[in-house]
C-alpha positions, 0 to 999 in steps of 0.5 A: 693513388691510381683509380681502378676502372672496371671495363666491360671487357672485365665482364667477359672474364666473369666467373659464373655458370648459367642455366636457362629454365622454361617454366610458365610460372610466377617468379615466386613459384619458381623460386619456391620450387628451386628451393624445394628441389635443389635445397636452396634458400632463394629469397626475393631481392630488395631490388628488381633488375631494371632496364630502360628499353626504348618503349618501357622501363622493365623490371625483372624479378630477382631472387638471391641466395648466398651459399656460404658453406660452398662459397657460391652465390645463386641468382634466379632472375626472370627473363620476361617483362610484360608491360604496356607500351605508350606511344604518343600519336598526337599532341597538337590538340587539346587532348593528348592522344596515345596508343597503348599496346601490350609489350614483352621485353627480355632481359637476355634478348638472345633467349626470348623463349627462356622464362628464367635464368639461374646464375651461379657465381664462383666455385662450381664445376661443370659436373655439378651444373649438369646435376643441377640441370637434371634436378631442375628438369625433374620439377613437374612444372618445368618444361625444360632446362639447359646450361648456357655457354656464357662465352657465347652470350651477347648480353652478359652485362645484363646479368651483373646484379650488384 
């Protein structure tokens, strides 16, 4: 019996579309608006997407919807994590001295200004993605939305949620 290993090269062949969304909203509000305007049923995932960055462990809100009728999975994920960085300045004394400063880290560093990504897996044509972008753009609280060409994405592996 031969074991199968998934290499990161396999990720390059991932079949998904990605929409960038600019909206200064809480993640649950963004999910609510997408549900309302796109007729989705995004629900908060039991687990957030977590990444260890050099100064902090970041947690990105994740909402999912499995559209069984169209054989599609939708994932709404926050691109920004706001936390605090702790840096130890001096351990030589009786009291620990540390510096705490605000920190923002992105799930996809290539797109620092994007607030959310809507990832759509399987069975969706470019024309349908274009229609979704237009519908998202009509949501009053959304400043902008556009399709991202996944083949030009440097950190695709950050978008593997399962």
